[in-house]
C-alpha positions as CSV (number, residue, x, y, z in Angstrom):
1,X,-15.1,-1.6,-14.8
2,X,-18.1,-0.3,-16.3
3,X,-18.6,2.8,-18.6
4,X,-19.6,6.0,-16.6
5,X,-23.1,5.8,-18.0
6,X,-25.3,3.2,-19.4
7,X,-27.2,4.2,-22.6
8,X,-30.6,5.6,-22.1
9,X,-30.8,5.3,-18.3
10,X,-28.9,5.8,-14.9
11,X,-25.6,4.5,-14.0
12,X,-25.9,0.9,-13.6
13,X,-25.1,0.9,-9.9
14,X,-22.6,3.4,-9.7
15,X,-21.7,5.4,-6.5
16,X,-20.2,8.5,-7.9
17,X,-17.7,11.1,-6.7
18,X,-16.6,14.2,-8.4
19,X,-13.0,15.5,-8.7
20,X,-11.8,18.4,-10.7
21,X,-10.9,17.6,-14.3
22,X,-13.1,17.4,-17.2
23,X,-16.7,16.8,-17.6
24,X,-18.4,13.8,-19.3
25,X,-20.6,15.4,-21.9
26,X,-23.2,12.6,-21.4
27,X,-24.0,13.9,-18.0
28,X,-24.4,17.6,-18.9
29,X,-28.2,18.3,-19.0
30,X,-29.5,20.7,-21.7
31,X,-29.7,24.3,-20.4
32,X,-32.0,27.1,-21.5
33,X,-30.6,30.2,-23.1
34,X,-28.9,32.3,-20.6
35,X,-27.3,35.8,-20.4
36,X,-24.8,36.5,-23.0
37,X,-21.2,35.6,-22.7
38,X,-19.2,38.1,-20.3
39,X,-15.4,38.1,-20.6
40,X,-13.6,36.7,-17.6
41,X,-12.3,39.0,-15.0
42,X,-8.7,39.3,-14.0
43,X,-9.1,36.5,-11.5
44,X,-10.3,34.1,-14.1
45,X,-14.0,34.1,-13.3
46,X,-17.0,35.9,-14.6
47,X,-18.6,39.1,-13.3
48,X,-20.8,38.5,-10.4
49,X,-23.6,40.4,-12.0
50,X,-24.2,37.8,-14.7
51,X,-22.5,34.7,-13.3
52,X,-24.7,31.6,-12.7
53,X,-24.5,29.3,-9.7
54,X,-22.7,26.8,-11.7
55,X,-20.1,29.4,-12.8
56,X,-19.4,30.4,-9.1
57,X,-19.0,26.7,-8.3
58,X,-16.5,26.2,-10.9
59,X,-14.8,29.8,-10.5
60,X,-11.4,28.4,-9.2
61,X,-11.6,25.2,-11.4
62,X,-10.3,25.3,-14.9
63,X,-12.5,22.5,-16.4
64,X,-15.9,21.2,-15.2
65,X,-15.7,18.0,-13.1
66,X,-14.9,14.4,-14.2
67,X,-16.9,11.3,-12.9
68,X,-14.8,9.1,-10.7
69,X,-16.0,5.4,-10.3
70,X,-15.9,4.5,-6.6
71,X,-18.3,1.6,-6.5
72,X,-15.6,-0.8,-5.5
73,X,-14.6,1.0,-2.5
74,X,-17.5,-0.2,-0.3
75,X,-16.8,-3.7,-1.6
76,X,-13.1,-3.4,-0.5
77,X,-14.2,-2.1,3.0
78,X,-16.6,-5.0,3.4
79,X,-14.1,-7.6,2.2
80,X,-11.4,-5.9,4.7
81,X,-13.9,-6.4,7.6
82,X,-14.5,-10.1,6.6
83,X,-10.7,-10.7,6.6
84,X,-10.3,-9.2,10.1
85,X,-13.1,-11.6,11.3
86,X,-12.0,-14.9,9.3
87,X,-8.5,-15.0,11.0
88,X,-10.1,-14.8,14.3
89,X,-12.8,-17.3,14.4
90,X,-13.0,-21.1,14.0
91,X,-13.0,-22.2,10.2
92,X,-16.3,-24.0,10.2
93,X,-18.6,-21.0,11.2
94,X,-16.5,-18.8,8.6
95,X,-17.3,-21.3,5.8
96,X,-21.0,-21.4,6.8
97,X,-21.0,-17.6,6.5
98,X,-19.2,-17.7,3.2
99,X,-21.8,-20.2,1.7
100,X,-24.8,-18.1,3.1
101,X,-23.1,-14.9,1.8
102,X,-22.6,-16.4,-1.7
103,X,-26.3,-17.6,-1.8
104,X,-27.7,-14.2,-0.7
105,X,-25.2,-12.3,-3.0
106,X,-26.4,-14.4,-6.0
107,X,-30.1,-13.8,-5.2
108,X,-29.5,-10.0,-4.9
109,X,-27.7,-10.0,-8.2
110,X,-30.7,-12.1,-9.8
111,X,-33.2,-9.8,-8.4
112,X,-31.3,-6.7,-9.5
113,X,-31.4,-8.0,-13.0
114,X,-35.0,-9.0,-13.2
115,X,-36.9,-6.4,-15.2
116,X,-39.9,-4.5,-13.6
117,X,-42.7,-2.4,-15.3
118,X,-42.4,1.2,-14.5
119,X,-45.9,2.4,-14.3
120,X,-45.0,6.0,-14.8
121,X,-43.2,5.6,-18.3
122,X,-44.4,2.1,-19.3
123,X,-40.8,1.2,-19.6
124,X,-39.1,-2.0,-18.3
125,X,-36.3,-1.2,-15.8
126,X,-34.2,-3.1,-13.4
127,X,-32.8,-2.7,-9.9
128,X,-29.4,-2.4,-11.5
129,X,-30.5,0.9,-12.5
130,X,-30.2,2.2,-8.9
131,X,-26.8,2.2,-6.9
132,X,-28.0,-0.4,-4.4
133,X,-28.3,-3.8,-6.0
134,X,-25.1,-4.4,-7.7
135,X,-23.1,-2.8,-4.9
136,X,-24.8,-5.0,-2.3
137,X,-24.4,-8.1,-4.4
138,X,-20.6,-7.4,-4.9
139,X,-20.1,-6.9,-1.2
140,X,-21.8,-10.1,-0.5
141,X,-19.8,-12.0,-3.0
142,X,-16.5,-10.3,-2.1
143,X,-17.0,-11.1,1.6
144,X,-18.0,-14.4,0.9
145,X,-14.7,-15.3,-1.3
146,X,-12.7,-13.8,1.6
147,X,-14.5,-15.6,4.2
148,X,-14.2,-18.9,2.1
149,X,-10.5,-18.6,1.3
150,X,-9.6,-17.6,4.7
151,X,-11.6,-20.5,6.2
152,X,-9.6,-23.0,4.0
153,X,-6.4,-21.4,5.1
154,X,-7.0,-21.4,8.8
155,X,-8.3,-24.8,8.6
156,X,-5.1,-26.0,7.0
157,X,-3.1,-24.2,9.7
158,X,-4.9,-26.0,12.4
159,X,-4.4,-29.4,11.2
160,X,-1.3,-31.5,12.2
161,X,0.9,-31.7,15.1
162,X,2.3,-28.0,15.2
163,X,-0.7,-26.5,16.8
164,X,-1.1,-29.2,19.2
165,X,2.4,-28.9,20.4
166,X,2.2,-25.0,20.6
167,X,-0.8,-25.1,22.7
168,X,0.7,-27.5,25.2
169,X,4.1,-25.6,25.2
170,X,6.1,-28.7,24.4
171,X,9.3,-29.3,22.9
172,X,9.4,-30.1,19.2
173,X,11.3,-29.8,16.0
174,X,10.2,-28.0,12.8
175,X,11.5,-28.0,9.3
176,X,10.8,-25.3,6.9
177,X,12.2,-22.4,4.6
178,X,13.5,-19.2,6.0
179,X,11.5,-16.1,4.9
180,X,13.3,-12.8,4.8
181,X,16.6,-11.8,6.6
182,X,17.2,-12.5,10.2
183,X,16.8,-9.5,12.5
184,X,19.4,-9.0,15.5
185,X,17.2,-8.0,18.6
186,X,18.5,-5.7,21.2
187,X,19.8,-7.3,24.4
188,X,17.2,-7.9,27.1
189,X,19.6,-6.6,29.8
190,X,23.1,-5.2,29.7
191,X,25.5,-8.0,28.8
192,X,22.8,-10.4,27.9
193,X,23.6,-12.7,24.9
194,X,22.5,-11.7,21.4
195,X,19.2,-13.0,20.1
196,X,18.0,-13.1,16.5
197,X,14.5,-13.2,15.1
198,X,13.8,-15.3,12.1
199,X,10.6,-16.2,10.2
200,X,10.3,-19.9,9.1
201,X,7.5,-21.2,6.5
202,X,7.2,-24.6,8.3
203,X,5.9,-27.6,6.4
204,X,6.9,-30.4,9.0
205,X,6.8,-30.7,12.6
206,X,7.7,-33.5,15.0
207,X,7.8,-34.4,18.6
208,X,8.0,-37.5,20.9
209,X,8.4,-40.0,18.0
210,X,5.4,-38.4,16.0
211,X,5.7,-36.5,12.8
212,X,3.2,-34.6,10.6
213,X,2.9,-32.0,7.9
214,X,2.4,-28.5,8.9
215,X,1.2,-25.0,7.4
216,X,2.2,-21.6,8.5
217,X,5.0,-19.4,9.6
218,X,6.9,-20.0,12.9
219,X,8.7,-17.0,14.8
220,X,12.1,-18.4,15.8
221,X,13.9,-16.6,18.5
222,X,17.3,-18.1,18.5
223,X,21.0,-17.4,19.3
224,X,23.3,-15.4,17.1
225,X,24.1,-18.4,15.0
226,X,20.6,-17.8,13.3
227,X,21.9,-14.5,12.1
228,X,24.0,-16.1,9.3
229,X,21.1,-18.3,7.9
230,X,20.3,-17.1,4.4
231,X,16.9,-16.3,3.1
232,X,15.5,-19.3,1.1
233,X,17.5,-22.0,2.9
234,X,15.6,-25.0,4.2
235,X,16.5,-25.5,7.9
236,X,15.5,-27.7,11.0
237,X,15.4,-26.5,14.5
238,X,14.4,-27.7,17.9
239,X,13.0,-25.8,20.8
240,X,10.0,-25.0,22.9
241,X,6.9,-23.9,21.0
242,X,4.4,-21.3,22.1
243,X,1.1,-20.5,20.4
244,X,1.1,-17.5,18.2
245,X,-1.1,-14.4,18.9
246,X,-4.8,-14.7,17.6
247,X,-5.3,-13.3,14.2
248,X,-1.5,-12.8,13.5
249,X,0.2,-14.4,10.7
250,X,2.5,-16.6,12.8
251,X,1.0,-20.1,14.0
252,X,3.6,-20.3,16.8
253,X,6.8,-19.0,18.3
254,X,9.9,-21.3,18.8
255,X,12.3,-20.6,21.6
256,X,15.5,-22.2,20.4
257,X,19.0,-22.2,22.0
258,X,20.7,-24.1,19.4
259,X,22.0,-23.3,16.0
260,X,19.8,-24.4,13.0
261,X,20.5,-27.5,11.0
262,X,20.7,-26.7,7.3
263,X,18.9,-29.2,5.3
264,X,19.3,-27.6,1.9
265,X,20.9,-24.4,0.5
266,X,18.8,-21.5,-0.9
267,X,17.7,-21.8,-4.6
268,X,19.6,-20.3,-7.5
269,X,17.4,-17.4,-7.8
270,X,17.5,-16.8,-4.1
271,X,21.2,-17.0,-4.1
272,X,21.4,-14.4,-7.1
273,X,19.1,-12.0,-5.1
274,X,21.3,-12.4,-2.2
275,X,24.4,-11.6,-4.0
276,X,22.7,-8.5,-5.4
277,X,21.8,-7.3,-2.0
278,X,25.3,-8.1,-0.7
279,X,26.7,-6.0,-3.6
280,X,24.3,-3.1,-2.7
281,X,25.5,-3.4,1.1
282,X,29.1,-3.3,-0.2
283,X,28.6,-0.3,-2.3
284,X,26.8,1.5,0.5
285,X,29.6,0.7,3.0
286,X,32.0,2.5,0.8
287,X,30.1,5.8,1.2
288,X,30.4,8.1,4.1
289,X,28.1,9.0,6.7
290,X,24.3,9.2,6.1
291,X,24.9,8.4,2.4
292,X,26.1,5.2,3.1
293,X,23.7,4.3,6.0
294,X,20.7,5.0,3.7
295,X,22.1,3.7,0.6
296,X,20.9,0.0,1.0
297,X,17.7,1.1,2.7
298,X,16.6,3.4,-0.1
299,X,17.6,0.9,-2.7
300,X,16.4,-2.6,-1.6
301,X,14.8,-1.6,1.9
302,X,17.7,-3.1,3.9
303,X,17.9,-1.0,7.1
304,X,20.6,-2.8,8.9
305,X,23.2,-0.1,8.4
306,X,20.9,2.9,9.5
307,X,22.0,4.1,13.0
308,X,19.4,4.7,15.7
309,X,19.9,8.5,15.7
310,X,19.3,8.5,12.0
311,X,16.3,6.2,12.3
312,X,14.7,8.3,15.1
313,X,15.1,11.5,12.9
314,X,13.6,10.0,9.9
315,X,10.6,8.9,12.1
316,X,10.3,12.3,13.7
317,X,10.4,13.9,10.0
318,X,7.8,11.3,8.6
319,X,10.4,9.9,6.1
320,X,10.5,6.2,7.3
321,X,8.7,5.3,4.3
322,X,11.8,6.1,2.1
323,X,13.7,3.1,3.5
324,X,10.6,0.7,3.4
325,X,9.9,-1.3,0.3
326,X,6.8,0.4,-0.9
327,X,4.7,0.6,-4.2
328,X,6.9,3.7,-5.0
329,X,9.9,1.3,-5.5
330,X,7.9,-0.8,-7.9
331,X,6.2,2.0,-9.7
332,X,9.9,3.7,-10.2
333,X,11.1,0.3,-11.7
334,X,8.2,-0.1,-13.9
335,X,8.2,3.4,-15.2
336,X,11.9,3.2,-15.9
337,X,11.5,-0.1,-18.0
338,X,8.7,1.4,-19.8
339,X,10.5,4.4,-20.6
340,X,13.5,2.7,-22.0
341,X,11.3,0.1,-23.9
342,X,9.4,3.0,-25.4
343,X,12.5,4.8,-26.3
344,X,13.7,1.8,-28.6
345,X,10.2,1.4,-30.0
346,X,9.6,-2.0,-28.8
347,X,6.1,-3.7,-29.6
348,X,3.6,-3.0,-26.7
349,X,3.4,-6.9,-25.7
350,X,7.1,-6.8,-25.2
351,X,7.1,-3.8,-23.1
352,X,4.5,-5.3,-20.9
353,X,6.4,-8.6,-20.5
354,X,9.6,-6.7,-19.7
355,X,7.9,-4.5,-17.3
356,X,6.4,-7.4,-15.4
357,X,9.9,-9.3,-15.5
358,X,11.5,-6.2,-13.9
359,X,8.8,-6.1,-11.1
360,X,9.2,-9.8,-10.5
361,X,12.9,-9.5,-10.3
362,X,12.5,-6.6,-7.8
363,X,10.2,-8.8,-5.7
364,X,12.8,-11.5,-5.7
365,X,15.8,-9.0,-4.8
366,X,13.9,-7.6,-1.8
367,X,12.3,-11.1,-0.8
368,X,8.7,-12.1,-1.7
369,X,7.2,-11.6,1.7
370,X,3.6,-10.6,2.1
371,X,4.4,-6.9,2.5
372,X,6.5,-6.9,-0.5
373,X,3.7,-8.6,-2.7
374,X,1.4,-5.9,-1.1
375,X,3.7,-3.2,-2.2
376,X,4.1,-4.6,-5.8
377,X,0.4,-4.9,-6.1
378,X,-0.1,-1.1,-4.9
379,X,2.7,0.1,-7.2
380,X,0.9,-1.6,-10.2
381,X,-2.3,0.0,-9.5
382,X,-0.7,3.5,-9.3
383,X,1.2,2.9,-12.7
384,X,-1.8,1.5,-14.2
385,X,-3.9,4.7,-13.6
386,X,-0.9,6.8,-15.1
387,X,-0.5,4.6,-18.2
388,X,-4.3,4.5,-18.8
389,X,-4.5,8.3,-18.5
390,X,-7.7,7.6,-16.5
391,X,-7.2,8.5,-12.9
392,X,-10.9,8.3,-12.5
393,X,-10.6,4.5,-12.9
394,X,-7.9,4.0,-10.3
395,X,-10.2,3.8,-7.3
396,X,-11.9,0.9,-8.9
397,X,-8.7,-0.9,-9.7
398,X,-7.6,-0.2,-6.1
399,X,-10.5,-1.8,-4.6
400,X,-10.4,-4.8,-6.8
401,X,-6.7,-5.1,-5.9
402,X,-7.6,-5.1,-2.2
403,X,-10.2,-7.6,-2.6
404,X,-7.8,-9.9,-4.4
405,X,-5.1,-9.5,-2.0
406,X,-7.4,-10.3,0.9
407,X,-8.7,-13.3,-0.7
408,X,-5.0,-14.6,-1.2
409,X,-3.9,-13.4,2.2
410,X,-6.5,-12.3,4.8
411,X,-3.9,-11.7,7.4
412,X,-2.9,-8.7,5.5
413,X,-6.0,-6.9,6.9
414,X,-4.6,-6.8,10.4
415,X,-1.1,-5.4,9.4
416,X,-0.2,-1.7,9.7
417,X,1.9,-1.8,6.6
418,X,-1.0,-2.9,4.4
419,X,-3.3,-0.4,6.1
420,X,-0.9,2.6,5.5
421,X,-0.1,1.4,2.0
422,X,-3.9,1.2,0.9
423,X,-4.5,4.4,2.5
424,X,-1.6,6.2,0.9
425,X,-2.7,4.9,-2.5
426,X,-6.3,5.8,-1.9
427,X,-5.3,9.4,-0.9
428,X,-3.1,9.8,-3.9
429,X,-5.8,8.6,-6.5
430,X,-8.8,10.3,-4.6
431,X,-7.4,13.3,-3.1
432,X,-4.1,14.1,-4.8
433,X,-5.7,15.2,-8.2
434,X,-8.2,17.6,-6.6
435,X,-5.8,19.2,-4.4
436,X,-3.4,19.7,-7.2
437,X,-6.0,21.1,-9.5
438,X,-7.0,23.4,-6.7
439,X,-3.5,24.7,-6.5
440,X,-2.3,24.7,-10.0
441,X,-3.8,28.2,-10.8
442,X,-2.0,29.8,-8.0
443,X,1.4,27.7,-7.7
444,X,1.6,26.2,-11.2
445,X,1.0,22.5,-12.0
446,X,4.5,21.1,-11.0
447,X,4.4,22.8,-7.7
448,X,0.8,22.0,-6.9
449,X,1.4,18.3,-7.7
450,X,4.6,18.1,-5.7
451,X,2.5,19.6,-2.7
452,X,-0.5,17.8,-3.2
453,X,0.9,14.3,-2.9
454,X,2.5,14.4,0.6
455,X,-0.3,16.5,2.0
456,X,-3.0,13.9,0.7
457,X,-0.9,10.9,2.1
458,X,-0.2,12.9,5.4
459,X,-4.1,13.7,6.0
460,X,-5.3,10.1,5.4
461,X,-2.5,8.2,7.1
462,X,-2.0,10.5,10.1
463,X,-4.7,8.8,12.2
464,X,-3.3,5.4,11.7
465,X,0.4,6.6,12.5
466,X,-1.0,8.4,15.8
467,X,-2.2,5.0,17.1
468,X,1.4,3.7,16.9
469,X,3.0,7.0,18.2
470,X,0.7,9.5,20.0
471,X,2.4,12.4,18.2
472,X,2.0,14.6,15.2
473,X,5.0,15.4,13.1
474,X,4.5,19.2,12.2
475,X,7.1,19.1,9.5
476,X,6.4,16.0,7.8
477,X,4.8,17.5,4.7
478,X,7.6,20.0,3.9
479,X,10.2,17.4,4.7
480,X,8.5,15.1,2.2
481,X,8.2,17.8,-0.3
482,X,12.1,18.5,0.0
483,X,13.1,14.8,0.0
484,X,10.8,13.5,-2.7
485,X,13.1,14.8,-5.7
486,X,15.9,12.7,-4.2
487,X,14.0,9.4,-3.8
488,X,13.8,8.5,-7.6
489,X,17.6,9.2,-8.3
490,X,18.6,7.4,-5.1
491,X,16.6,4.4,-6.0
492,X,17.2,4.1,-9.6
493,X,20.9,4.8,-9.5
494,X,21.3,2.5,-6.6
495,X,19.5,-0.4,-8.4
496,X,21.6,0.4,-11.5
497,X,24.8,0.3,-9.4
498,X,23.8,-3.1,-8.0
499,X,23.2,-4.5,-11.5
500,X,26.6,-3.4,-13.0
501,X,28.7,-4.1,-10.0
502,X,29.4,-7.8,-10.8
503,X,31.1,-7.0,-14.1
504,X,32.0,-3.2,-14.0
505,X,33.1,-2.2,-10.5
506,X,34.2,1.4,-11.7
507,X,31.0,2.1,-13.4
508,X,29.0,0.9,-10.2
509,X,31.1,3.0,-8.1
510,X,30.3,6.3,-10.1
511,X,26.3,5.3,-10.1
512,X,26.7,4.7,-6.2
513,X,28.1,8.2,-5.7
514,X,25.1,9.7,-7.5
515,X,22.8,7.5,-5.4
516,X,24.7,8.4,-2.2
517,X,24.5,12.2,-2.9
518,X,20.6,11.8,-3.1
519,X,20.7,9.5,0.2
520,X,22.7,12.1,1.8
521,X,20.2,14.9,0.9
522,X,17.3,12.7,2.4
523,X,19.3,12.2,5.5
524,X,20.0,15.9,5.9
525,X,16.4,16.8,5.5
526,X,15.4,14.2,8.1
527,X,17.8,15.6,10.5
528,X,17.1,19.2,10.0
529,X,13.4,18.6,10.3
530,X,13.7,16.5,13.4
531,X,16.0,19.1,15.1
532,X,13.7,22.0,14.4
533,X,11.7,23.5,17.3
534,X,8.3,21.7,17.6
535,X,9.1,18.9,15.3
536,X,6.7,16.7,17.1
537,X,3.6,17.7,19.0
538,X,2.1,15.3,21.5
539,X,-1.5,13.8,20.7
540,X,-4.3,12.5,22.5
541,X,-3.3,8.5,22.4
542,X,-5.7,5.8,21.3
543,X,-8.8,5.6,19.2
544,X,-10.0,8.8,20.6
545,X,-6.9,10.6,19.3
546,X,-7.1,8.9,15.8
547,X,-10.9,10.0,15.5
548,X,-10.1,13.4,16.5
549,X,-7.3,13.4,13.9
550,X,-9.7,12.1,11.4
551,X,-12.1,14.9,12.0
552,X,-9.5,17.5,11.7
553,X,-8.1,15.8,8.6
554,X,-11.5,15.9,7.0
555,X,-12.0,19.6,7.7
556,X,-8.6,20.3,6.4
557,X,-9.2,18.4,3.0
558,X,-12.4,20.2,2.5
559,X,-10.9,23.5,3.0
560,X,-8.0,22.6,0.6
561,X,-10.1,21.2,-2.1
562,X,-13.4,23.3,-1.8
563,X,-11.8,26.4,-0.3
564,X,-13.6,28.7,2.6
565,X,-16.8,30.1,1.6
566,X,-17.8,27.8,-1.5
567,X,-21.2,27.1,-0.1
568,X,-21.9,30.7,0.2
569,X,-20.7,31.5,-3.4
570,X,-23.1,28.8,-4.6
571,X,-25.9,30.4,-2.7
572,X,-25.5,33.6,-4.3
């Protein structure tokens, strides 16, 4: 990240946004003597007769604005587009485009740094003194990195026997490691046998006396015997292969009618993580009603105990994110560890190591799937902004994180969970602060912040959600405001109960009761919001509905942040 302003010149390529806060004194131009100071009125502003336009513009804001660095936002957008393309095209054209983008990007960077003579002032300046040069170079270099890394990954997935068997619809045998927990599917018809869906990271494939290495994940649809396979176990299975959908993470689909052959048991860390999850499930099973149903979901993202009616109520109330492993889980864990280590005055390097270790343990407990790694990264970004005390730097950190994640895993770009996670994080770091500042004078800072966060997330994420379900939840914001105070106690107490359960069952039960009470409250809020009149309003489906909701969200955000009549006040 670069400082807000380079010495003696314009910002070196910064694309700037303004948010309420404090003003960088370097950016404040000298002003001529104005009218004498007038005491503020009851409303907090100056008398209209002597107020300047700048005074009117800042009438409702306590302090002048802070510069927010958003230079990496367009870079992340371009990298996202490159990731969407690279997983859908052959690897050779993508690699050629990556090389071309790298060459052009380096050329643009070199030109932007070459000094030119300014005929007006006689000074030497560079293109980097304008916003265009460095941003264009970064966009080209980031897209080149995503295209190059994605091309190498798609090329590896296309090698070997597995894609050949899948495209031919042949019978084959795969071998690999189970990723995540198996999912029981509803019966295809009444009385149909139970089917289980499992993901396997395959590294070997064989058929008709031939065998080769393989790369990628295979979606296995098998009988109920697959439901007992532990995450991390190495298995072999036979069945008919089908090609996966273009642009998706899965290379192929295996239709199996037989139980898997266990080649090797899970590793010791995987066993420990599964024992922890089983302990959390046992503690939840001892709690009554919605408290027990939500306990494992809120704690470790295990939704297997949530009944259909409660799941529907949470979806209608806009609370499904509470039971999904998100950046909030990792932010809570990291914040708790930092608070404890700071309380005992541990050195900063030790605190950092323990925080990273706690987040790594959380990743292992909830299984290191791509969505979990993405959530950990987003949680780290949010926590970093808080720790540094520089929320205006958070957009740059978010943009860099998105680029790095897409370089490592370009398939994330097409996953709804990644889209919602990035949008929600961006809403919190870009829109949450201005909304909270706007309402702080009227409601007080704590209440304004509690309202600002769900409002910001809902405004930004609603267009994506409406693509999945063409309906708008009218009570999503109040439901999130009411449920938010219970999320942290439920998560922290649930994790603490799972940690102490192996050696102190009584203490674990007491902690589980506290977490269960918080879970009950979340369930009650969801059920009441879902049962309220007009809880969901039908919306225009498809991209047209998403575009309409986006325009509506922009208008609402402007009204909330700027306020009605702000341009008119500035003109006065």
